N, C-alpha and C positions, 0 to 999 in steps of 0.2 A: 395706373391706379386712379389717377385724377379723372380719366375719361370715364372710368367705371362709376366713380362717385358722382360725376355729372349726370350720367345716365340714370343712376338711382334717384337723384334729385328731380329729374324730369318725370320719372315714374310717380314719385311722391306728389308732385304738383298735379299731374293728370288725375291721380287717384282722389286727390282732395276735390277737384272739380267734378269727378265722376266716381263717387264712392261705391257705386254698384260694380265697378270693375274689380277683377280679381288679380290685379297686377302686382300688389304689394307682396304677396307670397312669393312670386317669381323674383321680385327685387331682393327679398331677404335671402333666398337661395343663392342669388348671384353674389351678394355681399359675403355670405358664409363661405362660398367657394374661393373668394379672394383673400380670406384670412391668412392662409399659409404663406402667401407672397407679400404680406403687409410688412414683414420685417419688424423694425423697431416701432412701427405705428400700429401694431396688432391690437394693443389695448384701446387705442382710439377708435379703430374699426369695430371692435366689440361694442364700444359704447354707441356707435352709430347704428349697429345692428339692433341693439336694445331699444333705441329710440324709434327706429322704423318698426320694430315688432309691436311696440306700444301703439303706434299709429295704426297698424294693422288691426289690432284689437279694438281700436276706437272706430274703425271704418264702418261697421254696421250701424253704430250709434249716430255717426255723422249722416249716414244715408237716411236713417229713420227720423231723427230729431234735429240734426244740425246744431247741437247744443255747444256751448262754450267748452266744456271739458274735452269733447272729442276734437274740436278745432285746436285746442291747446296741445294735444298729443301730436298733431300734425305740425304745429309750429315748433315744438321741441325737436322733432325729427328733421325738419327743414334747417333749423339752426345747427344741429349736430353735423348734417351733411355740408352745410356752408362752411363750418369751421374746418372740417376734414379736407374739403377742396382747397381752402385757403392754405392749409399746411403743406400742400404739394406745389404751391406757387413760388 
């Protein structure tokens, strides 16, 4: 699970730098697929999925305007992934 979360974080970072890419939808699907094997950390994974979904919704705005609110959504997703990865250490 930790490797999957690290991969999701890499996709998030890539998408922040390249908002025109469509990789966040794939990332969300990947995280959704891992929910069943999350065990006691399922709620935490659902929170990560919510944060990444919000970043996905902000992706177009980031591409067009690069404003603070869209950057904030990516920051929240990054923090959620960071905390989730840390919980597996």
